[in-house]
C-alpha positions in Angstrom: 55.6 -185.4 -164.7 54.7 -183.8 -161.3 56.7 -181.0 -159.7 58.1 -183.4 -157.0 59.2 -185.9 -159.6 60.8 -183.1 -161.7 62.6 -181.9 -158.5 63.9 -185.4 -157.7 65.3 -185.9 -161.2 66.9 -182.4 -161.2 68.5 -182.9 -157.8 70.1 -186.1 -158.9 71.3 -184.5 -162.1 72.6 -181.4 -160.4 74.4 -183.6 -157.8 76.2 -185.5 -160.5 77.2 -182.2 -162.3 78.4 -180.7 -159.0 80.5 -183.8 -158.3 82.1 -183.6 -161.8 82.9 -179.9 -161.4 84.4 -180.5 -157.9 86.7 -183.3 -159.3 87.9 -180.9 -162.1 88.5 -178.1 -159.6 90.2 -180.3 -157.1 92.5 -181.9 -159.7 93.5 -178.6 -161.2 94.2 -176.9 -157.9 95.6 -180.0 -156.0 97.6 -181.6 -158.8 98.2 -179.3 -161.7 99.0 -176.2 -159.6 101.4 -178.2 -157.4 103.1 -179.6 -160.5 103.5 -176.2 -162.0 104.8 -174.5 -158.9 106.9 -177.4 -157.8 108.7 -177.8 -161.1 108.8 -174.1 -162.0 112.6 -173.9 -162.2 112.8 -176.9 -164.5 110.7 -175.5 -167.2 112.3 -174.3 -170.4 109.5 -171.7 -170.8 108.0 -171.1 -167.3 105.7 -168.4 -168.5 104.1 -170.7 -171.1 103.4 -173.3 -168.4 101.8 -170.6 -166.2 99.7 -169.3 -169.1 98.5 -172.9 -169.9 97.4 -173.3 -166.2 95.5 -170.0 -166.4 93.9 -170.9 -169.7 92.8 -174.3 -168.3 91.3 -172.6 -165.3 89.4 -170.1 -167.5 88.0 -172.8 -169.8 87.1 -174.7 -166.6 85.2 -171.8 -165.0 83.2 -171.2 -168.2 82.4 -174.8 -168.6 81.4 -175.2 -164.9 79.1 -172.2 -164.9 77.4 -173.4 -168.1 77.1 -177.0 -166.8 75.7 -176.0 -163.3 73.3 -173.4 -164.6 72.3 -175.5 -167.6 73.2 -172.7 -170.0 74.8 -173.0 -173.4 78.4 -171.9 -174.0 78.9 -168.7 -175.9 80.4 -170.6 -178.8 80.1 -174.3 -179.7 81.9 -176.7 -177.4 84.6 -177.7 -179.8 86.5 -174.4 -179.8 86.9 -174.8 -176.0 87.9 -178.4 -176.5 90.6 -177.3 -179.0 91.7 -174.8 -176.3 92.1 -177.7 -173.9 94.2 -179.6 -176.4 96.3 -176.4 -176.8 96.9 -176.4 -173.0 98.3 -180.0 -173.3 100.6 -178.9 -176.2 101.7 -175.7 -174.4 102.7 -177.5 -171.3 104.7 -180.0 -173.3 106.4 -177.1 -175.2 107.3 -175.5 -171.9 109.0 -178.6 -170.6 112.5 -179.7 -171.1 112.7 -182.6 -173.6 113.4 -185.1 -170.8 110.4 -183.9 -168.7 107.7 -184.7 -171.3 105.1 -187.0 -169.7 106.8 -186.5 -166.3 105.6 -184.6 -163.3 106.2 -181.2 -164.9 104.1 -182.2 -167.9 100.7 -182.2 -166.1 98.6 -181.0 -169.1 98.3 -184.2 -171.2 96.8 -186.2 -168.2 94.6 -183.4 -166.9 92.8 -182.0 -170.0 90.6 -185.1 -170.1 88.9 -183.9 -166.9 88.2 -180.5 -168.5 86.7 -182.3 -171.6 84.5 -184.3 -169.3 82.5 -181.2 -168.1 82.7 -179.6 -171.5 80.9 -182.5 -173.2 78.7 -183.5 -170.2 75.4 -181.9 -171.4 75.7 -183.0 -175.0 73.6 -186.0 -176.2 76.7 -187.2 -178.0 78.9 -186.9 -174.9 80.4 -190.4 -175.2 81.4 -190.0 -178.8 82.7 -186.5 -178.3 84.7 -187.4 -175.2 86.2 -190.4 -177.0 87.3 -188.3 -179.9 88.8 -185.8 -177.6 90.8 -188.4 -175.6 92.0 -190.0 -178.8 93.1 -186.5 -180.1 94.9 -185.9 -176.9 96.8 -189.2 -177.2 97.9 -188.1 -180.7 99.0 -184.7 -179.5 101.0 -186.3 -176.7 102.7 -188.8 -179.0 103.5 -185.9 -181.3 105.1 -184.1 -178.3 107.1 -187.2 -177.5 108.3 -187.5 -181.0 109.3 -183.8 -181.2 111.2 -184.2 -177.9 113.0 -187.2 -179.2 111.8 -189.5 -176.3 109.9 -192.2 -178.2 112.0 -194.8 -176.3 110.5 -197.9 -174.8 110.5 -196.6 -171.2 108.8 -193.3 -172.1 106.2 -195.1 -174.2 105.5 -197.6 -171.4 105.1 -194.7 -168.9 102.8 -192.9 -171.4 100.6 -196.0 -172.0 100.2 -196.8 -168.3 99.3 -193.2 -167.3 97.1 -192.8 -170.4 95.1 -195.9 -169.7 94.7 -194.9 -166.0 93.7 -191.3 -166.8 91.3 -192.3 -169.6 89.7 -194.9 -167.4 89.1 -192.5 -164.6 87.8 -189.7 -166.8 85.6 -191.8 -169.0 84.4 -193.8 -165.9 83.5 -190.6 -164.0 81.6 -189.2 -166.9 79.8 -192.5 -167.5 79.0 -192.8 -163.8 77.5 -189.3 -163.6 75.4 -189.9 -166.7 74.3 -193.3 -165.4 73.1 -191.6 -162.2 71.1 -189.1 -164.2 69.7 -191.9 -166.3 68.7 -193.9 -163.2 66.9 -190.9 -161.9 65.0 -190.5 -165.2 64.1 -194.2 -165.2 62.9 -193.9 -161.6 60.7 -191.0 -162.4 59.3 -192.7 -165.6 58.6 -195.9 -163.6 56.9 -193.8 -161.0 54.8 -192.1 -163.6 53.8 -195.5 -165.2 52.9 -196.9 -161.7 50.8 -193.8 -160.9 49.1 -193.9 -164.2 48.2 -197.6 -163.8 46.9 -196.9 -160.3 44.9 -193.9 -161.5 43.4 -196.0 -164.3 42.5 -198.8 -161.9 40.8 -196.4 -159.5 39.0 -194.7 -162.4 37.7 -198.1 -163.6 36.7 -199.0 -160.0 34.8 -195.7 -159.7 33.1 -196.2 -163.1 32.0 -199.7 -162.0 30.8 -198.4 -158.7 28.9 -195.5 -160.4 27.3 -198.0 -162.8 26.1 -200.2 -159.9 24.8 -197.1 -158.1 23.0 -196.0 -161.2 21.5 -199.4 -161.8 20.2 -199.5 -158.2 18.6 -196.1 -158.7 16.9 -197.1 -161.9 15.7 -200.3 -160.3 14.2 -198.3 -157.3 12.5 -196.0 -159.7 10.8 -198.6 -161.9 10.6 -201.7 -159.6 7.3 -200.5 -157.8 5.5 -200.0 -161.1 6.7 -203.2 -162.7 5.8 -205.1 -159.5 2.3 -203.7 -159.7 1.9 -204.6 -163.4 3.4 -208.1 -162.8 0.9 -208.6 -160.0 -2.0 -208.1 -162.4 -2.8 -204.4 -161.7 -5.0 -202.7 -164.3 -3.0 -200.1 -166.3 -6.1 -198.0 -166.6 -6.4 -197.7 -162.8 -5.7 -194.1 -161.8 -3.4 -195.2 -158.9 -1.4 -197.4 -161.3 -1.1 -194.5 -163.8 0.0 -192.2 -161.0 2.7 -194.6 -159.9 3.8 -195.0 -163.5 4.0 -191.2 -163.8 6.1 -191.0 -160.6 8.5 -193.7 -161.9 8.8 -191.9 -165.2 9.6 -188.7 -163.4 12.3 -190.4 -161.4 13.8 -191.8 -164.5 13.8 -188.4 -166.2 15.6 -187.0 -163.1 18.3 -189.7 -163.4 18.7 -189.0 -167.1 18.8 -185.2 -166.5 21.5 -185.6 -163.8 23.9 -186.9 -166.4 23.4 -184.1 -168.8 26.0 -181.3 -169.0 24.0 -178.2 -168.2 25.1 -174.9 -166.7 22.3 -175.1 -164.1 21.8 -178.8 -163.3 18.9 -178.1 -160.8 16.9 -176.0 -163.2 17.7 -178.4 -166.0 16.3 -181.4 -164.0 13.1 -179.5 -163.0 12.4 -178.5 -166.6 13.0 -182.0 -167.9 10.5 -183.4 -165.5 8.0 -180.7 -166.2 8.3 -181.5 -169.9 7.4 -185.1 -169.3 4.4 -184.0 -167.3 3.2 -181.6 -170.0 3.3 -184.5 -172.5 0.5 -186.1 -170.5 -1.6 -183.0 -171.0 -0.9 -181.4 -167.6 -0.6 -177.6 -167.8 2.7 -176.6 -166.0 3.5 -173.0 -165.1 7.2 -172.6 -164.4 8.5 -169.6 -162.5 12.1 -168.9 -161.6 13.9 -166.1 -159.7 17.6 -165.7 -158.9 20.6 -167.8 -159.8 21.1 -171.2 -158.3 24.5 -171.5 -156.5 26.7 -174.6 -157.1 25.1 -177.5 -155.2 26.3 -181.1 -154.5 24.4 -183.9 -156.2 22.9 -185.2 -153.0 21.5 -181.7 -152.2 20.0 -181.3 -155.7 18.3 -184.8 -155.4 16.9 -183.9 -152.0 15.5 -180.6 -153.3 13.7 -182.1 -156.4 12.6 -185.5 -155.1 9.3 -184.4 -153.5 8.5 -181.6 -156.0 8.9 -183.8 -159.1 6.8 -186.6 -157.5 4.1 -183.9 -156.9 4.3 -182.9 -160.5 4.1 -186.5 -161.7 0.9 -187.0 -159.7 -0.8 -183.9 -161.1 -4.0 -184.4 -163.0 -4.6 -181.2 -164.9 -2.3 -178.4 -163.7 0.9 -177.7 -161.6 2.8 -174.6 -160.8 6.6 -174.9 -160.2 8.5 -172.1 -158.5 12.3 -172.0 -158.1 13.7 -169.2 -156.0 17.4 -169.0 -155.4 19.9 -166.8 -153.5 23.6 -167.5 -152.7 22.6 -168.8 -149.3 19.2 -170.4 -149.9 17.3 -172.3 -152.6 13.6 -173.0 -152.6 11.7 -175.4 -154.9 7.9 -175.4 -154.5 5.1 -177.1 -156.4 1.4 -176.3 -156.2 -0.4 -179.3 -157.8 -3.9 -180.9 -157.9 -2.3 -184.3 -157.1 -4.8 -186.6 -155.3 -2.2 -187.8 -152.8 1.0 -186.5 -151.3 4.4 -187.7 -152.3 6.0 -190.6 -150.4 8.1 -189.7 -147.3 11.1 -192.0 -148.1 12.8 -189.6 -150.5 16.4 -188.5 -150.6 17.8 -186.6 -147.6 20.7 -184.2 -147.4 22.1 -181.8 -144.8 20.5 -178.4 -144.9 17.4 -179.5 -146.9 13.9 -179.5 -145.4 10.7 -180.6 -147.1 7.1 -179.9 -146.1 3.8 -180.8 -147.7 0.5 -179.0 -147.0 -3.0 -179.2 -148.3 -4.5 -176.1 -149.9 -7.9 -175.0 -151.1 -9.9 -177.3 -148.9 -7.7 -180.3 -149.7 -8.1 -180.0 -153.5 -4.4 -179.0 -154.0 -1.1 -179.9 -152.5 1.7 -177.4 -151.8 5.1 -179.0 -151.6 8.2 -177.1 -150.7 11.8 -178.2 -150.4 14.2 -175.6 -149.0 18.0 -175.7 -148.8 19.8 -173.3 -146.4 23.6 -172.9 -146.5 25.3 -173.9 -143.2 
């Protein structure tokens, strides 16, 4: 999952959590506080109703901070849930018997909002919230029984308000979790789409690389095969030289796919090894460390030198000199003819060929200069 995708999911989740906390705060301040203050004189135990309001607020603050900052509560969640049920019981105990489940008895309908944010981060939030709401129903029925108000009217009011409160509280919790789930699904779908697109591009690139490799191999061996197919004599020195050049180019292609710390030096040594197998004495000299070079630059540097090595009859001297800003590959060989001029080209690479020792030797130099 990328950083942007993680941010999207976190923002959706945080937005839902903030909305839940805002609902609880607005309900407790806009409804519970008004109910407590407005019916203060009707309470049998006003101080107990006030204490219940403060206890609700304290539990709410702790639950809100833990939810928004994604921190665990100091204790397990159920002690706080039991405290919320105690709030409901205390408010009923503070009321006159005739005020239970009326405006003064705000606790039994409000503690469900508190439970919503308490159980929000738990994987078993739905089960836990359902158990809490059922326990709250039992506590409220017990309060009605103790107050002696289990008449049809009180029960009807209780059922209507209970169904409405539970529907709102469970629905708000389910909606917030659904938003979080939708964000997670969106991120997962985005990841699957991105993975499929990356796999397709990788497959296309592999196919393109194979076609390019096939074209390179064909260009390396086609001239020799055409000569042989046309009836050329394999013992002819020119045919043998062309075959050696084709073999050197194939060796270069093979060496380019090897995992080596210095690809340029590895390619030159691999081609020199093939030349030595034909009995040519190769002197290999190096100086300096080759800087990282793109593939096209390495090809342009070695194309003419390895062809000069491949055409050598008895001896060849290969020199590689490197600095951070310049790389020089040179070959002194007794090849009878210079390399072809249609080799690879790359920016910053220049190649020159000169005759030495009265035309008996060729000096080939490819030089790369950093821009």
